[in-house]
VOGU-3710 file (C-alpha; in Angstrom, 3 decimals, decimal comma):
1> xxxxxxxxxx> -61,129/31,093/9,582  -64,004/31,735/7,133  -66,301/28,732/7,219  -69,431/28,026/5,000  -71,947/24,891/5,199  -70,676/22,311/2,591  -72,101/20,280/4,087  -75,730/19,872/2,068  -75,687/18,071/-1,277  -77,183/19,261/-4,466
11> xxxxxxxxxx> -80,308/17,114/-5,637  -79,214/14,318/-8,785  -80,781/15,062/-12,394  -79,789/12,147/-13,335  -82,415/10,023/-15,844  -84,141/7,337/-14,533  -82,763/4,653/-16,637  -79,520/6,047/-15,483  -80,572/5,987/-11,793  -79,183/2,799/-10,607
21> xxxxxxxxxx> -75,868/2,971/-12,543  -75,270/6,619/-11,040  -76,239/5,815/-7,516  -73,545/2,528/-7,480  -70,846/5,034/-9,202  -71,826/7,381/-6,359  -71,576/4,782/-3,945  -68,173/3,565/-5,120  -66,715/7,039/-5,092  -67,743/7,327/-1,263
31> xxxxxxxxxx> -66,414/4,246/-1,033  -63,151/5,203/-2,660  -62,738/8,384/-0,870  -63,521/7,150/3,001  -60,859/4,858/2,171  -58,357/7,297/1,000  -59,272/9,719/3,984  -59,012/6,717/6,752  -55,755/6,179/4,899  -53,970/9,558/5,329
41> xxxxxxxxxx> -56,029/10,277/8,882  -54,129/6,664/9,952  -50,874/7,539/8,362  -50,752/11,169/9,856  -51,580/9,704/13,066  -48,184/7,375/13,422  -46,767/10,433/12,150  -47,611/12,386/15,021  -47,169/9,893/17,488  -43,282/8,919/15,828
51> xxxxxxxxxx> -42,990/13,114/16,663  -43,764/13,284/20,039  -41,695/9,994/20,824  -38,540/11,262/19,467  -39,545/15,107/19,481  -39,424/15,537/15,846  -40,540/18,748/14,664  -43,081/17,725/11,677  -45,068/20,454/10,485  -48,456/18,211/10,985
61> xxxxxxxxxx> -52,261/19,553/10,621  -53,489/19,588/13,855  -56,130/20,993/15,946  -55,848/22,646/18,949  -58,541/23,530/21,654  -57,785/26,870/23,687  -60,066/28,645/25,823  -60,197/29,646/29,747  -60,917/27,399/32,666  -64,686/26,260/32,760
71> xxxxxxxxxx> -65,248/27,541/28,934  -66,004/23,705/28,200  -63,503/22,163/26,521  -63,527/19,437/28,399  -67,526/18,773/27,817  -66,547/19,151/23,788  -63,769/16,510/24,246  -66,418/14,110/25,411  -69,128/15,022/23,079  -66,519/14,410/20,273
81> xxxxxxxxxx> -65,195/10,962/21,779  -69,200/9,822/22,236  -68,674/8,362/25,669  -67,401/10,307/29,134  -64,648/9,923/31,036  -65,208/12,997/33,083  -61,744/14,747/32,530  -62,744/18,019/34,805  -62,496/16,203/37,860  -59,054/15,227/37,542
91> xxxxxxxxxx> -58,043/18,965/35,821  -56,233/17,073/33,122  -56,316/20,006/30,666  -54,919/22,617/33,525  -51,664/20,585/33,621  -50,583/18,810/30,315  -51,248/19,296/26,858  -53,702/15,880/25,707  -53,379/14,496/22,229  -56,641/13,019/21,573
101> xxxxxxxxxx> -56,194/10,244/18,412  -59,946/9,808/17,110  -60,171/6,627/15,236  -63,616/5,736/13,714  -63,621/1,976/14,106  -67,013/0,524/13,275  -66,154/-3,062/14,419  -65,457/-0,891/18,135  -68,779/-1,009/19,478  -67,530/0,292/22,919
111> xxxxxxxxxx> -64,530/2,503/23,289  -60,728/1,603/23,342  -58,779/3,539/24,923  -54,359/3,042/25,101  -51,832/5,664/26,022  -48,899/5,919/24,312  -46,062/4,987/26,602  -43,595/7,763/27,654  -40,399/8,944/25,534  -41,805/5,886/23,246
121> xxxxxxxxxx> -43,791/5,393/19,645  -45,390/1,995/21,369  -48,656/2,052/23,135  -49,887/0,424/25,975  -52,675/-2,064/26,868  -56,327/-1,060/25,645  -58,523/0,850/28,925  -62,222/-0,294/28,977  -63,429/2,047/32,083  -63,711/5,326/32,212
131> xxxxxxxxxx> -62,251/5,677/35,679  -59,059/4,011/34,828  -58,944/6,160/31,656  -59,120/9,856/34,548  -56,589/7,907/36,803  -54,044/7,229/34,219  -54,138/11,221/33,265  -53,730/11,960/36,472  -51,226/10,011/37,664  -48,786/10,817/34,235
141> xxxxxxxxxx> -49,779/14,116/35,138  -48,366/14,448/38,538  -45,248/12,039/37,544  -44,139/14,315/34,821  -44,871/17,158/37,434  -42,870/16,221/39,753  -39,743/15,348/37,535  -39,966/18,171/36,260  -40,531/20,169/39,560  -42,727/22,513/37,635
151> xxxxxxxxxx> -46,403/23,471/37,773  -47,397/23,029/34,143  -45,795/20,477/31,276  -45,594/21,231/27,626  -44,909/17,402/27,293  -48,348/16,142/25,643  -49,851/12,887/26,765  -51,094/11,028/23,623  -54,233/8,858/24,080  -55,681/7,049/21,433
161> xxxxxxxxxx> -59,226/6,366/21,540  -61,197/3,788/18,688  -64,608/3,349/18,702  -67,523/2,957/16,014  -69,285/6,813/17,159  -66,283/8,751/17,155  -64,957/11,102/14,124  -61,724/10,334/12,254  -59,965/13,367/14,609  -57,262/14,696/15,965
171> xxxxxxxxxx> -57,117/17,526/18,850  -55,039/18,838/21,127  -56,687/19,924/24,160  -54,114/22,901/25,990  -54,448/24,130/29,671  -57,071/26,748/30,260  -56,523/29,939/31,235  -56,721/31,008/34,462  -56,091/34,687/36,381  -55,005/33,589/39,483
181> xxxxxxxxxx> -53,014/29,941/40,778  -54,802/27,858/43,042  -53,498/27,283/46,336  -50,321/25,558/47,170  -49,228/26,283/43,252  -46,711/28,922/42,357  -48,049/32,361/41,461  -46,174/32,315/38,407  -48,791/29,614/36,681  -51,020/31,639/34,834
191> xxxxxxxxxx> -48,335/33,073/33,282  -46,431/29,964/32,813  -49,873/28,334/30,978  -49,870/30,892/29,028  -46,685/31,145/27,429  -47,114/27,150/27,021  -50,447/27,395/24,811  -48,858/30,352/23,036  -46,190/28,109/22,214  -48,692/25,193/20,791
201> xxxxxxxxxx> -50,428/27,016/19,028  -48,004/29,344/17,202  -47,146/26,897/14,722  -48,588/28,203/11,213  -49,906/24,394/10,533  -52,357/24,267/13,104  -55,997/25,250/13,420  -57,181/26,969/16,385  -60,407/25,734/18,378  -60,884/28,968/20,439
211> xxxxxxxxxx> -63,642/28,551/23,175  -65,685/30,748/24,836  -68,990/30,990/26,737  -72,008/32,830/25,712  -72,391/34,412/28,688  -69,172/36,496/27,910  -69,821/39,684/25,541  -66,998/39,934/22,809  -65,956/43,279/23,669  -65,020/42,297/27,395
221> xxxxxxxxxx> -63,477/39,028/25,879  -60,837/38,512/28,478  -58,642/35,556/26,554  -59,817/37,675/22,529  -56,441/39,529/22,686  -54,355/36,630/23,208  -55,314/34,892/20,500  -55,364/37,952/18,350  -51,662/37,718/19,563  -51,310/34,419/17,964
231> xxxxxxxxxx> -53,344/34,627/14,688  -54,255/38,433/14,162  -56,682/37,949/11,286  -58,250/34,577/12,444  -56,927/32,884/9,089  -56,316/29,515/10,888  -59,083/30,047/14,054  -62,176/28,360/14,490  -64,160/30,591/16,939  -66,782/28,133/19,345
241> xxxxxxxxxx> -69,386/29,852/21,661  -70,017/27,643/24,264  -72,711/27,079/26,458  -75,555/28,842/23,914  -78,494/27,632/25,432  -77,469/29,832/28,561  -78,175/33,078/25,862  -81,396/31,682/24,314  -84,128/32,657/26,674  -82,544/36,579/26,169
251> xxxxxxxxxx> -83,800/36,722/22,544  -87,149/37,756/21,620  -86,578/39,512/18,380  -85,230/37,697/15,438  -82,743/40,978/14,481  -81,172/40,254/17,989  -80,466/36,510/17,049  -79,418/37,246/13,945  -76,890/40,679/15,200  -75,774/37,935/17,926
261> xxxxxxxxxx> -74,932/35,561/15,836  -73,325/37,181/13,050  -71,086/38,994/15,676  -70,375/41,855/13,273  -67,932/44,307/14,797  -65,601/42,619/16,766  -64,785/39,151/14,848  -64,474/40,741/11,074  -66,560/40,022/8,255  -65,393/36,728/7,376
271> xxxxxxxxxx> -65,450/34,706/10,405  -68,427/33,052/11,598  -68,429/31,497/14,788  -70,025/28,204/15,455  -72,703/28,003/18,661  -72,715/24,960/20,538  -74,705/23,901/23,464  -74,230/20,554/25,319  -76,179/18,423/27,793  -75,729/19,682/31,604
281> xxxxxxxxxx> -76,255/16,597/33,558  -73,362/14,972/34,980  -75,097/12,035/36,329  -74,069/8,352/34,980  -75,641/7,552/31,768  -74,794/5,102/29,273  -72,710/5,920/26,076  -75,868/5,707/23,667  -77,895/7,435/25,838  -75,107/10,041/26,517
291> xxxxxxxxxx> -74,908/10,743/22,864  -78,759/10,956/22,333  -79,012/13,593/24,983  -76,444/15,487/22,959  -78,686/15,009/19,636  -81,727/16,594/21,637  -79,400/19,516/22,693  -78,875/20,224/19,305  -82,820/19,890/18,136  -83,765/21,689/21,254
301> xxxxxxxxxx> -81,986/24,770/20,376  -82,988/25,181/16,947  -86,605/24,528/17,908  -85,786/27,061/20,459  -85,150/30,012/17,580  -87,335/29,115/15,560  -90,570/28,927/17,789  -89,512/31,377/20,788  -88,058/33,944/18,487  -90,493/36,156/16,629
311> xxxxxxxxxx> -89,484/35,725/13,422  -87,253/33,133/13,818  -83,560/33,515/12,686  -81,626/33,545/8,946  -81,357/29,771/8,858  -79,768/30,300/5,624  -76,921/32,237/6,971  -76,537/30,752/10,662  -78,237/26,855/10,875  -74,519/25,489/9,413
321> xxxxxxxxxx> -72,766/26,848/12,403  -75,304/26,151/14,918  -75,112/22,718/17,170  -72,542/20,232/17,847  -73,018/18,051/15,062  -72,267/20,762/12,743  -69,073/21,494/14,267  -67,910/17,967/14,496  -68,773/17,447/10,840  -66,880/20,556/10,145
331> xxxxxxxxxx> -63,587/19,746/12,108  -63,569/16,256/10,437  -64,123/17,849/7,253  -61,342/20,562/7,884  -58,934/18,438/9,079  -59,021/15,885/5,897  -58,778/18,535/3,421  -55,956/19,863/5,294  -54,435/16,548/5,687  -54,710/16,221/1,894
341> xxxxxxxxxx> -53,156/19,126/1,101  -50,249/18,857/3,570  -49,308/15,421/2,192  -46,912/16,048/-0,797  -44,935/18,180/1,377  -44,758/15,840/4,870  -43,645/13,167/2,004  -40,922/15,562/1,080  -40,060/16,230/4,799  -39,973/12,716/5,602
351> xxxxxxxxxx> -37,507/11,864/3,034  -35,360/14,772/3,692  -35,388/13,350/7,928  -34,740/9,635/6,893  -31,586/11,269/4,596  -30,452/12,762/8,208  -31,395/9,918/10,456  -29,557/7,750/8,671  -26,567/10,001/8,031  -26,314/10,327/11,585
361> xxxxxxxxxx> -27,105/6,648/12,424  -23,803/6,369/9,959  -21,412/8,513/11,998  -22,994/6,563/15,173  -21,861/3,498/13,501  -18,408/4,976/12,622  -17,878/6,288/16,446  -18,588/2,659/18,312  -15,929/1,080/15,579  -13,615/3,590/16,486
371> xxxxxxxxxx> -13,847/2,799/19,728  -10,646/0,421/18,904  -8,819/2,469/16,900  -6,838/4,364/18,991  -4,604/6,280/16,714  -8,391/7,516/14,902  -9,154/8,470/18,503  -6,006/10,522/19,549  -5,933/12,738/16,211  -9,629/13,348/16,455
381> xxxxxxxxxx> -9,047/14,218/20,474  -6,098/16,350/19,779  -7,827/18,437/17,324  -10,772/18,617/19,388  -8,897/19,995/22,349  -6,798/22,131/20,172  -10,064/23,853/18,747  -11,244/24,158/22,590  -8,458/26,076/23,230  -8,560/28,419/19,860
391> xxxxxxxxxx> -12,010/28,954/21,104  -11,020/30,364/24,419  -8,539/32,337/23,310  -10,520/34,092/21,079  -13,255/34,553/24,204  -9,899/36,344/25,659  -9,574/38,374/22,903  -13,234/39,819/22,902  -16,220/38,230/21,078  -20,177/38,216/20,823
401> xxxxxxxxxx> -20,532/34,465/19,655  -22,455/32,961/21,497  -24,937/35,392/22,289  -24,352/37,356/25,332  -27,453/37,939/26,725  -28,117/34,142/27,020  -24,483/33,166/28,305  -23,053/36,288/29,570  -22,975/37,250/33,518  -23,695/40,366/35,108
411> xxxxxxxxxx> -21,760/41,132/38,396  -24,232/40,294/40,655  -24,173/36,932/38,643  -20,799/36,148/38,892  -20,532/36,806/42,784  -23,146/34,974/43,342  -22,367/31,875/41,498  -18,653/31,715/42,057  -19,593/32,063/45,880  -17,978/35,242/46,377
421> xxxxxxxxxx> -20,512/37,759/47,342  -18,489/40,521/48,551  -14,982/41,730/48,944  -13,364/41,226/52,598  -13,673/44,289/54,653  -15,613/46,426/52,108  -18,974/47,714/53,727  -19,909/49,694/50,768  -21,465/47,878/47,830  -19,095/48,279/44,656
431> xxxxxxxxxx> -20,560/48,100/41,619  -18,332/48,672/38,867  -19,275/50,047/35,301  -21,027/48,014/33,211  -22,398/45,692/35,905  -25,614/44,697/34,604  -24,341/44,207/31,427  -23,962/40,061/30,799  -20,430/40,094/29,730  -17,956/36,983/29,447
441> xxxxxxxxxx> -14,358/36,655/28,458  -11,824/39,098/27,937  -14,538/42,182/28,587  -15,773/40,066/32,068  -12,265/39,985/33,502  -11,512/43,565/33,068  -14,834/44,679/34,478  -13,269/42,287/37,750  -10,609/43,893/37,312  -12,011/47,234/37,878
451> xxxxxxxxxx> -14,269/46,218/40,517  -10,876/44,948/42,411  -9,463/48,424/41,962  -12,460/50,324/43,048  -12,765/48,001/46,165  -8,932/48,041/47,228  -9,142/51,955/46,817  -12,446/52,002/49,004  -10,498/50,582/52,073  -8,623/53,207/54,485
461> xxxxxxxxxx> -6,006/52,672/56,810  -8,138/51,283/59,867  -8,170/53,422/63,451  -5,426/52,209/65,556  -5,394/52,059/69,936  -3,370/54,668/71,746  -2,483/51,266/73,678  -0,744/49,835/70,489  0,635/53,053/69,165  2,463/53,864/72,989
471> xxxxxxxxxx> 3,673/50,253/72,933  5,342/50,615/69,267  6,731/54,433/69,815  7,542/53,970/73,663  9,533/51,118/72,025  11,548/53,067/69,512  12,479/55,752/72,407  13,893/53,249/74,345  16,506/52,078/71,750  17,536/55,814/71,341
481> xxxxxxxxxx> 16,537/55,689/67,597  16,000/59,365/65,889  12,965/58,146/63,990  10,411/57,042/66,519  7,327/58,438/64,832  8,137/58,243/60,929  8,752/53,973/61,999  6,053/53,565/64,360  3,703/54,830/61,284  5,405/53,122/58,775
491> xxxxxxxxxx> 5,417/49,761/60,768  1,545/50,611/61,569  0,600/51,227/57,721  2,649/48,074/56,831  1,026/45,364/59,788  -2,540/47,351/58,135  -1,675/46,763/54,599  -0,930/42,866/55,014  -4,156/42,508/57,094  -6,527/44,467/54,684
501> xxxxxxxxxx> -5,042/44,179/51,449  -4,145/40,295/51,390  -8,259/39,078/51,449  -8,334/41,376/48,664  -6,006/39,942/46,073  -7,038/36,496/46,968  -10,972/37,505/46,343  -9,797/38,956/42,966  -7,887/35,857/41,946  -10,878/33,701/42,665
511> xxxxxxxxxx> -13,051/36,314/41,122  -11,048/36,244/37,987  -10,282/32,326/37,877  -14,530/31,807/37,983  -14,469/34,467/34,984  -12,223/31,881/33,320  -13,538/28,936/33,996  -17,025/29,814/32,353  -14,955/29,835/29,016  -15,281/26,146/28,833
521> xxxxxxxxxx> -18,583/25,934/28,064  -18,745/28,840/25,530  -15,714/26,799/23,934  -17,491/23,787/23,940  -20,869/26,007/22,403  -18,702/28,008/19,521  -17,172/24,748/18,921  -20,410/23,206/17,649  -21,362/26,071/15,506  -17,698/25,551/14,283
531> xxxxxxxxxx> -16,983/22,248/12,247  -13,700/23,450/10,641  -11,088/25,439/12,538  -7,920/26,363/9,747  -9,128/24,949/7,200  -9,111/21,288/9,499  -11,944/19,236/10,715  -12,400/20,118/14,659  -12,570/16,335/15,761  -16,057/14,759/16,454
541> xxxxxxxxxx> -16,131/14,129/20,289  -20,162/14,289/20,322  -21,093/11,194/22,442  -17,434/10,631/23,783  -18,515/11,497/27,599  -15,793/9,950/29,783  -13,568/12,273/27,097  -14,992/15,460/27,430  -15,405/15,205/30,873  -11,796/14,401/31,349
551> xxxxxxxxxx> -11,112/17,587/29,000  -13,239/19,972/31,390  -11,365/18,170/34,301  -8,220/19,099/33,044  -8,778/22,427/31,935  -10,722/23,382/35,324  -7,766/21,959/37,045  -5,297/24,496/34,745  -6,926/27,555/35,785  -7,172/26,626/39,482
561> xxxxxxxxxx> -3,230/25,877/39,548  -3,285/29,221/38,143  -5,084/31,046/40,292  -2,771/29,376/42,956  0,546/30,748/41,529  -1,213/34,320/41,224  -2,126/33,661/44,737  1,515/33,210/45,465  2,783/35,635/43,128  0,729/38,751/44,375
571> xxxxxxxxxx> 1,327/37,603/48,213  4,700/38,332/46,793  4,459/41,920/45,844  2,336/42,433/48,634  5,247/40,778/51,150  7,839/43,397/49,091  5,805/46,634/49,723  5,283/46,022/53,475  8,553/44,910/54,222  10,478/47,096/56,789
581> xxxxxxxxxx> 13,218/47,184/53,726  11,007/48,975/51,399  11,236/52,306/50,983  7,949/52,855/49,783  6,567/54,581/52,473  9,423/56,875/51,838  9,518/57,646/48,578  8,753/61,803/49,169  8,756/62,595/45,266  5,632/59,929/44,445
591> xxxxxxxxxx> 4,061/60,759/47,896  3,378/64,090/47,372  3,428/64,144/43,505  6,119/67,064/43,361  7,878/65,984/40,472  5,600/66,676/37,185  6,309/63,034/35,989  4,567/61,595/39,374  3,568/58,405/39,064  1,053/59,198/41,389
601> xxxxxxxxxx> -0,751/61,629/39,317  -0,965/60,029/36,483  -1,654/56,178/37,301  -4,811/56,198/39,578  -7,840/55,590/38,283  -7,474/53,353/34,742  -9,802/54,655/32,552  -13,152/52,318/32,416  -15,666/52,725/29,616  -18,860/52,972/31,300
611> xxxxxxxxxx> -21,668/51,404/28,820  -24,472/50,548/31,272  -27,176/52,566/32,311  -25,982/54,055/35,250  -22,866/56,239/36,030  -20,493/55,143/38,714  -17,271/57,950/38,213  -17,411/61,019/40,312  -16,950/64,220/38,480  -13,791/65,686/37,976
621> xxxxxxxxxx> -12,385/67,973/40,341  -11,083/71,201/38,432  -9,629/72,364/41,849  -6,134/71,045/41,483  -5,303/71,552/44,988  -8,077/69,023/46,271  -8,058/67,003/43,118  -7,982/63,033/43,667  -5,683/60,662/41,854  -7,468/57,509/43,213
631> xxxxxxxxxx> -10,833/56,262/43,882  -9,978/56,276/47,807  -8,818/58,990/50,117  -6,768/61,665/48,812  -2,983/61,973/50,332  -2,226/65,903/52,215  0,573/67,522/50,641  3,337/67,879/52,785  3,912/71,212/55,643  6,475/73,823/54,534
641> xxxxxxxxxx> 8,708/72,537/57,573  10,400/69,241/57,584  13,264/67,497/60,061  16,100/65,538/57,880  18,877/64,098/59,258  21,461/63,891/57,204  24,787/62,144/58,634  26,104/61,328/61,803  29,853/62,392/62,411  32,509/59,960/63,131
651> xxxxxxxxxx> 32,946/60,755/66,891  29,281/60,001/67,451  28,206/63,826/68,054  25,000/64,542/66,935  24,376/68,361/65,465  21,362/70,177/64,630  21,436/72,921/62,255  18,910/75,010/60,352  19,119/75,522/56,647  16,421/78,046/54,810
661> xxxxxxxxxx> 14,183/77,294/57,845  14,374/73,687/58,048  15,806/71,777/60,849  18,683/69,924/59,502  20,778/67,684/61,754  24,624/66,391/61,036  24,771/62,486/61,344  25,138/59,624/58,984  24,654/59,715/55,249  21,402/57,456/55,739
671> xxxxxxxxxx> 17,840/59,347/54,807  15,062/58,956/56,935  11,624/60,637/56,411  10,582/63,907/57,054  8,600/64,263/60,491  5,993/66,992/59,773  5,484/70,078/62,446  9,303/70,230/63,190  8,947/68,035/65,913  11,983/67,259/67,578
681> xxxxxxxxxx> 12,586/63,462/68,617  13,317/64,253/72,410  10,294/66,355/72,570  8,070/63,583/71,105  7,103/62,122/74,366  7,381/64,162/76,840  7,720/64,024/80,497  4,864/61,941/82,102  3,690/62,026/78,329  2,472/65,232/78,108
691> xxxxxxxxxx> 3,047/65,594/74,163  1,511/62,042/73,539  -1,701/63,312/72,490  -0,381/65,393/69,780  1,977/62,724/68,695  -0,592/59,867/68,504  -2,757/62,126/66,119  0,350/62,636/63,982  1,154/58,687/63,974  -1,817/57,922/62,674
701> xxxxxxxxxx> -2,282/60,916/59,972  1,112/59,252/59,046  -0,016/55,543/59,173  -3,074/56,675/56,671  -0,791/58,536/54,421  2,136/55,947/54,538  -1,333/53,006/53,791  -2,480/55,069/50,940  0,562/54,884/49,247  1,311/51,043/49,718
711> xxxxxxxxxx> -1,826/50,197/48,064  -1,483/52,900/45,341  2,016/51,039/44,339  0,682/47,938/44,951  -2,375/47,989/42,831  -1,268/50,122/40,027  2,690/49,007/40,231  2,480/45,572/40,975  -0,980/43,516/40,815  -2,668/44,678/37,879
721> xxxxxxxxxx> 0,056/43,806/35,586  0,660/40,507/37,527  -2,833/39,703/37,099  -2,857/39,969/33,454  0,099/38,190/32,737  -0,635/35,259/35,157  -4,343/34,716/33,832  -4,249/35,646/30,297  -1,108/35,015/29,107  -0,845/31,748/29,802
731> xxxxxxxxxx> -4,470/30,816/28,702  -3,279/31,847/25,305  0,219/30,383/24,948  0,218/27,575/27,406  -3,057/25,800/27,921  -3,085/23,496/24,677  0,616/22,114/26,179  -0,937/21,910/29,436  -4,031/20,004/27,953  -1,823/17,875/25,963
741> xxxxxxxxxx> 0,668/16,849/28,630  -2,025/15,235/30,605  -4,456/14,030/28,212  -2,695/12,535/25,750  1,254/12,204/26,703  -0,543/8,596/28,545  -0,032/5,304/27,246  -2,700/3,763/24,942  -4,120/1,773/27,631  -4,487/5,007/30,067
751> xxxxxxxxxx> -6,081/6,874/27,123  -8,826/4,109/25,680  -9,944/4,963/29,296  -11,638/8,000/28,766  -13,400/6,113/25,539  -14,135/3,036/26,676  -14,652/3,761/30,517  -17,710/2,169/32,302  -20,937/3,447/30,643  -19,227/5,553/27,810
761> xxxxxxxxxx> -19,902/2,767/25,158  -23,251/1,501/26,681  -24,285/5,604/26,101  -23,337/5,424/22,591  -25,103/1,834/22,081  -28,175/3,762/23,536  -27,852/6,912/21,550  -27,470/4,228/18,455  -30,691/2,380/19,512  -32,742/5,547/19,482
771> xxxxxxxxxx> -31,545/6,525/16,134  -32,307/3,025/14,564  -35,580/3,111/15,923  -35,996/6,881/14,757  -34,804/5,295/11,505  -37,479/2,638/11,402  -40,393/4,347/12,276  -40,001/7,679/10,405  -39,299/5,028/7,368  -42,820/2,826/8,039
781> xxxxxxxxxx> -44,128/6,373/7,712  -42,230/7,599/4,503  -43,640/4,220/3,017  -47,385/4,881/4,319  -47,284/8,630/2,506  -45,561/7,243/-0,373  -49,158/4,962/-0,667  -50,869/8,527/0,044  -49,343/10,419/-2,146  -50,159/7,848/-4,935
791> xx> -53,774/8,016/-4,415  -54,003/12,004/-4,495
//
């Protein structure tokens, strides 16, 4: 911010006989100007209080003090106020911003300080004792941080100080920059302070006062780059070099002083800092003595530059920027100038906000009146529910609104928030494609589906003990069956599939239900931005907390019921493929992929486009003999030799013959599984179990193949389509019907319970009361600014 000496008056050349009238005219003009300035100042102060109380974002000209901890911001505040209240002992500036509204009141011989109530435009009782001021700042800071559970808070404390010795000035004191958190504070405290100060300083209507100790060289300033990030050209930044007296003893020659005061090469040609020194003693003194000390320090600094520096300094260029008194006058003058320039725009903005708040108040009145109009509420509620259902369908079909970066979730976030942090029985971490991207809706649903497939194919048939195999195979042999090995392997595979795949199916249903449950909040967000749907109003249900809660509850129950139904359906598919009557294990064409149209060859790994930074799909294996067709273990091709049991003669005789190198047994027309390595049933378990070792290995191998086949058929043929049809189709086609039956197919008395439930009307009335208070204070400010505008 370019500054110049605007405070020296040019001598008058009025003739002697007109001197008295000229002085009277000047006195009148000064009085009018002072009165106008004070009116503007009071108007902006009230507007600022309203903005803080109601969260209004109004471009009010404000001064924001910025600097590192111990750079002198607290001492500057005390000097501007004209009295000490020792804010440094309560460390006010390190936790919450403090808005100081200083009001010059010639009748206030002692300072009168009042704090604005939290979330209100009203001020409390006057505080006189300095210790009470410090205690109030500390208690309010501690209470807010406890409420928000944070180390810092951007919610400001507003203090109004009326005093005969303070200027008409409003300044926002911000938390001081720190490099390291204090003991007991979160390590992120420095970053939180930096972020909050940047947020407070970024609005272009705010003047920045950046303080830096004189002992710090410009080239090594820790925070100057931070200010440049906010205001690159220092167009609205006033730089104040504090503790200037600490640097004076280093100057002996005029050129040294002038070079330092110019700050050339670091701040730009149009930026002239102020150089300020304040009393160092912290002993208890009267307010009058404190102000005398401030004036004395200013005089001592100027005297030192004149008398102790050879050749003095360039007074014409730099005197207007040395001393606290010059800084105070400049700040007051600059703020008044900004107030005057901003008054017309502020008046226009106030008129707009008053109109908007009046419209909001009218809507709230309509809502309160509508609580007794059942037909109106039914119509609006049904339109609102229909809009939510439409948005849910759109999100399932694919959407990028609302912003996925804000509303989407990564795979890890979904796992954590759903409580399903892992897939049962899967030891290895499953990371599907796009796991690091934030997805929702249909995209997130498909990602969970692919993750389920990856998890399922990573599960292999568990090892089986020899004792279990012996109990199964010997029982079959005792019944005189001719298919002991195959039946034993199939029985083992079916039991393993039921035990290991059932939990995976349940987890998949829960994960998919979680994805769909999240769509309600997204649909609500989309509904806020879409006032019309298919040319009709979507129904304004804002403020009807009871109805929104009932709608959310009904939606969640609908998704929960879908999850239950889906678990039953996929459980039925699992029971089907693991039934002893199922021929899945014996479908040799599909098992070994001998047919050109083999399902096993073509189904398996569904294509999933990976848009994330990681690559999860293994490279293709061009060796057809070893080519995998599922993410799980390959099934090995059957051996060249196999045994079949075609049929049994009527007389019960059992005939074994060979055809084309294969053993063929005459018998019943019932097909049985092929058994590898030409093992004949009568030789499976020889005398004293001599062949049991090889039989055990063969059964384990066959069980693994059967398990893989069951897994493949379950995932590729049954479960994938079942999950899609059981979850997505009802959400598109039956959601509105289900919600309508539960919410609207009730009598009027029960329906109105959602709108006149205990607390619902109170919430609407409280909102109306707050809007009415906001309207009142804004209209009051508008009236004041109209008066201010007429005096411009």
